[in-house]
C-alpha distance (Angstrom), angle and dihedral (degrees) to the residues before:
residue distance angle dihedral
M1 . . .
S2 3.82 . .
P3 3.83 119.3 .
A4 3.80 116.8 -92.4
L5 3.79 115.7 -92.7
L6 3.81 109.4 -110.8
R7 3.81 112.1 -158.3
P8 3.82 141.1 146.4
A9 3.78 115.6 -74.6
A10 3.80 121.8 -115.6
L11 3.78 130.7 -159.4
T12 3.81 88.0 -106.8
D13 3.82 87.7 63.7
A14 3.82 91.2 64.7
P15 3.85 96.2 98.6
A16 3.81 92.4 48.9
I17 3.81 91.6 46.1
T18 3.81 90.1 49.5
E19 3.81 89.6 51.5
L20 3.82 90.2 50.2
L21 3.80 93.4 48.9
N22 3.80 91.6 48.4
E23 3.80 90.6 50.2
I24 3.81 87.4 53.4
D25 3.83 89.9 45.9
R26 3.81 89.7 55.5
I27 3.80 91.4 51.9
E28 3.81 95.3 44.6
I29 3.82 104.4 36.7
G30 3.79 104.8 8.7
R31 3.80 99.8 -111.2
P32 3.84 140.0 57.6
E33 3.81 114.5 -98.5
T34 3.81 104.7 162.3
D35 3.80 119.4 102.5
L36 3.79 125.3 -158.4
H37 3.79 94.4 -122.2
E38 3.84 90.8 57.9
V39 3.79 91.0 56.6
E40 3.79 92.1 44.4
A41 3.82 90.5 51.0
D42 3.81 90.4 54.0
L43 3.79 92.3 49.1
K44 3.81 91.9 46.8
H45 3.81 95.3 47.1
P46 3.83 108.3 133.0
D47 3.81 92.1 -132.1
T48 3.83 92.9 53.9
D49 3.79 120.2 94.7
L50 3.79 100.3 -164.0
E51 3.80 93.2 -163.4
H52 3.80 91.9 61.0
D53 3.83 106.9 15.7
S54 3.80 102.5 49.9
W55 3.79 140.2 57.1
V56 3.78 138.6 -177.6
A57 3.80 124.2 -170.5
V58 3.80 114.3 -146.9
E59 3.78 124.5 -169.6
D60 3.81 122.3 -179.9
G61 3.80 89.3 -16.6
R62 3.81 93.8 -52.1
T63 3.81 124.1 112.8
V64 3.83 106.2 -128.4
A65 3.83 102.5 167.7
Y66 3.80 139.3 20.9
G67 3.78 134.1 -173.7
L68 3.80 138.9 -179.8
V69 3.81 135.0 -175.6
W70 3.83 120.5 -141.6
D71 3.80 122.2 -161.9
E72 3.79 96.4 -158.6
S73 3.79 102.0 160.8
G74 3.78 109.3 34.0
G75 3.81 83.7 -128.4
E76 3.78 135.8 59.2
R77 3.83 99.0 -40.5
V78 3.78 111.2 93.6
G79 3.79 127.8 169.1
I80 3.78 128.5 -150.3
D81 3.80 136.3 -168.9
H82 3.81 117.9 -146.5
Y83 3.81 123.3 -177.8
V84 3.80 126.2 170.0
L85 3.79 136.5 160.4
P86 3.81 114.2 -111.3
D87 3.81 96.4 -111.4
H88 3.83 94.5 50.6
Q89 3.81 102.1 64.8
R90 3.82 94.8 134.3
T91 3.78 87.7 58.2
G92 3.79 88.4 45.3
L93 3.80 89.6 56.2
R94 3.82 91.5 51.1
L95 3.79 88.6 50.6
L96 3.80 92.7 48.1
T97 3.79 91.2 51.3
A98 3.81 90.8 52.2
L99 3.81 92.1 47.5
E100 3.81 92.4 50.8
A101 3.80 92.9 49.7
R102 3.79 92.2 49.8
A103 3.81 92.8 45.8
L104 3.79 91.0 54.3
A105 3.81 91.5 46.5
K106 3.81 91.2 52.2
A107 3.81 92.5 48.8
R108 3.80 90.7 49.8
A109 3.80 90.2 48.5
N110 3.82 86.3 55.3
G111 3.80 89.4 56.4
A112 3.81 95.4 -104.5
G113 3.78 122.1 136.9
R114 3.80 93.5 -142.7
A115 3.80 141.8 17.6
V116 3.81 120.8 -121.6
V117 3.79 100.3 -159.9
H118 3.81 126.0 -163.8
L119 3.79 128.7 -165.6
H120 3.81 126.5 -177.4
L121 3.81 116.1 -145.5
N122 3.77 134.8 169.7
A123 3.80 109.8 -99.3
R124 3.82 86.6 -113.2
P125 3.80 100.5 34.5
T126 3.76 132.9 178.6
T127 3.81 86.4 -126.1
D128 3.81 112.0 92.2
T129 3.80 100.0 -117.6
A130 3.82 90.3 -158.8
L131 3.81 85.6 74.0
L132 3.79 88.5 57.6
T133 3.80 97.7 46.5
A134 3.80 90.8 46.8
R135 3.81 88.0 58.5
G136 3.81 95.1 48.6
W137 3.80 100.6 -93.1
S138 3.81 121.1 141.0
T139 3.80 136.6 175.2
V140 3.81 115.0 -100.0
R141 3.80 103.8 169.6
R142 3.78 142.3 17.1
Y143 3.78 126.8 -147.1
H144 3.78 128.1 -167.2
V145 3.77 122.9 -143.6
L146 3.80 105.3 -145.0
H147 3.79 128.4 -160.2
R148 3.79 133.7 -168.5
P149 3.81 130.6 -176.7
V150 3.81 114.5 -126.2
D151 3.77 130.2 -159.3
P152 3.82 128.8 -173.6
A153 3.81 92.3 -135.8
R154 3.79 92.8 54.4
D155 3.79 105.1 28.1
L156 3.78 102.0 64.5
P157 3.82 123.2 165.6
P158 3.82 106.8 -79.0
A159 3.78 125.4 -127.5
P160 3.83 110.5 -109.9
P161 3.80 120.1 -115.9
P162 3.83 114.3 -97.4
G163 3.79 112.3 -72.1
V164 3.83 93.5 14.5
R165 3.79 129.1 116.8
V166 3.79 130.1 -178.7
R167 3.78 129.8 -152.7
A168 3.77 134.9 179.2
C169 3.78 118.5 -113.1
A170 3.78 97.2 -96.8
G171 3.81 106.7 172.2
E172 3.76 148.9 -12.0
A173 3.80 94.6 -63.1
D174 3.80 90.5 55.7
R175 3.81 91.7 46.6
L176 3.78 89.9 53.4
R177 3.79 89.0 49.1
V178 3.81 92.7 51.3
H179 3.79 88.9 51.2
E180 3.81 90.4 52.2
L181 3.80 91.7 48.1
Y182 3.80 90.9 48.0
Q183 3.81 92.4 52.5
A184 3.82 92.2 47.7
A185 3.81 98.6 41.9
F186 3.80 96.5 47.5
A187 3.80 100.3 36.2
G188 3.81 93.4 105.4
H189 3.80 96.8 43.5
F190 3.79 125.2 111.7
D191 3.81 113.5 -88.1
F192 3.81 93.2 3.1
Q193 3.81 111.0 165.2
P194 3.83 116.8 -163.6
R195 3.78 112.2 -127.8
D196 3.77 130.1 -170.5
Y197 3.78 117.4 -127.1
D198 3.82 97.9 -92.9
R199 3.81 93.9 47.5
W200 3.80 90.4 46.8
L201 3.83 90.1 53.0
H202 3.81 89.2 54.7
T203 3.81 91.2 46.1
V204 3.82 93.8 54.6
G205 3.81 92.6 42.4
A206 3.80 93.8 -116.4
E207 3.80 94.8 -177.9
R208 3.82 91.9 63.7
L209 3.78 98.2 29.5
D210 3.80 118.7 117.4
W211 3.81 97.7 -137.1
S212 3.80 91.6 -163.6
L213 3.83 84.6 74.2
V214 3.81 91.1 60.3
W215 3.79 114.5 86.0
I216 3.81 136.0 -174.0
A217 3.82 122.2 -151.9
E218 3.79 115.4 -149.0
T219 3.82 126.9 -166.8
D220 3.78 128.6 -157.0
D221 3.79 94.4 -119.6
L222 3.82 104.5 31.5
G223 3.79 103.6 31.6
D224 3.81 114.8 -145.7
A225 3.80 104.6 15.0
G226 3.80 108.8 155.7
F227 3.78 145.2 17.4
L228 3.79 142.9 -168.4
L229 3.80 124.2 -152.0
A230 3.81 116.2 -164.0
R231 3.80 135.4 172.7
D232 3.78 132.0 -148.1
D233 3.81 98.8 -174.3
R234 3.80 99.1 93.8
E235 3.77 116.4 100.5
A236 3.80 94.5 -145.8
L237 3.81 102.5 49.7
G238 3.78 148.3 -25.9
W239 3.78 110.3 -81.6
I240 3.80 132.1 -148.8
R241 3.78 106.2 -154.8
N242 3.82 100.4 -179.2
I243 3.79 140.7 4.4
G244 3.79 114.0 -176.0
V245 3.79 131.7 176.8
L246 3.80 124.0 -179.8
G247 3.78 113.8 -111.0
E248 3.80 94.4 -116.2
A249 3.83 90.6 53.6
R250 3.80 98.7 49.6
G251 3.78 119.1 115.3
R252 3.82 94.3 39.7
G253 3.80 97.4 96.8
L254 3.81 96.4 -104.9
G255 3.79 93.8 129.1
A256 3.81 94.1 50.1
F257 3.79 91.1 45.6
L258 3.81 93.5 51.3
L259 3.80 91.0 45.6
R260 3.79 93.5 52.7
H261 3.79 90.2 43.0
A262 3.82 87.8 58.4
F263 3.82 92.1 46.2
A264 3.80 90.0 54.1
E265 3.80 93.3 48.3
F266 3.80 93.9 49.0
A267 3.81 91.3 46.7
A268 3.81 90.4 50.7
R269 3.81 88.7 52.0
G270 3.79 91.0 55.8
R271 3.78 99.3 -103.0
D272 3.80 116.8 144.6
T273 3.82 99.3 -166.2
V274 3.81 135.8 38.6
G275 3.80 124.6 -167.8
L276 3.79 141.1 -175.4
G277 3.79 140.1 167.8
V278 3.82 126.3 -118.1
D279 3.78 136.0 -174.5
T280 3.81 106.1 -117.8
E281 3.82 89.3 -143.4
N282 3.79 94.6 49.0
A283 3.80 106.3 147.0
T284 3.82 96.6 -154.2
G285 3.81 94.8 71.6
A286 3.80 95.4 -107.4
P287 3.84 95.7 141.6
R288 3.82 90.4 54.6
L289 3.80 91.1 46.3
Y290 3.79 91.9 54.1
G291 3.79 92.8 45.1
R292 3.81 91.9 51.5
N293 3.79 88.3 53.5
G294 3.78 96.2 54.1
M295 3.80 102.7 -93.8
T296 3.81 117.9 141.4
V297 3.81 134.4 -171.0
D298 3.80 115.8 -88.9
H299 3.81 98.1 173.1
A300 3.79 142.2 -28.6
V301 3.80 131.9 -113.6
D302 3.80 124.2 -161.3
T303 3.79 128.0 -150.1
W304 3.80 110.4 -137.6
E305 3.79 120.5 -161.8
T306 3.76 138.4 -167.1
V307 3.80 131.7 173.5
L308 3.79 115.5 -139.3
T309 3.81 123.6 -165.2
């Protein structure tokens, strides 16, 4: 059998890449969770040069591996995606080598002397992690993907804490405010990458985002102090992308209120499950908050890191 053809990805590859990622989803978590529009958004990202930042491996007309390089920081921090079917690890190694070389080139183009590269993989991935460790990669963080069933009879809109009001993100001024709250609330978090407003809009997929599922919590004394950004464009479940509360407003129940507000909205829309991802070492108490509100672990995702010079 001839080696798989490794070439740059094109937007027309999006359906085949989606099929590949869903095949990997079935192996790793037992069900498909990748939607076509997510893949298309990645391939269309304004910071992605498909000719140099992306690869697909095709064997006998079947896509067996896919990779993408993300320049998230404009400095030394570069992210990569690496997906490969279990029986194509030699192709996976070729892909990994190409991703590493491109990540280092992008960091150097940014003026950095090294590339600190991150890769997110399921805790039991289709990628042979021995290939990673042999090349100097190691795990530096674990995330949990949490799920919770929702029901319109049980998940009713919650009463806000005293002195708190919530509003939907209604226009450009509110979008700018959510961006400001995001930057402030997540600034101390692991792997946080500051983004200007336009880049943040691309990151959250603003063109497809239902902004009525983005809420701002306001307090009497601090003004706007928290936000929740959710999505209802995944086939499998409703998804909470971010919950952020300013440091000076934590401990007042804003996070729990916003979370239950989202549960109620998704239940009213007919969803039966809501999910989100959380850093297991989050220092703000987020894992405990989610556990207290009925969310349980569905699967784990590890952040792998290597430093290239």
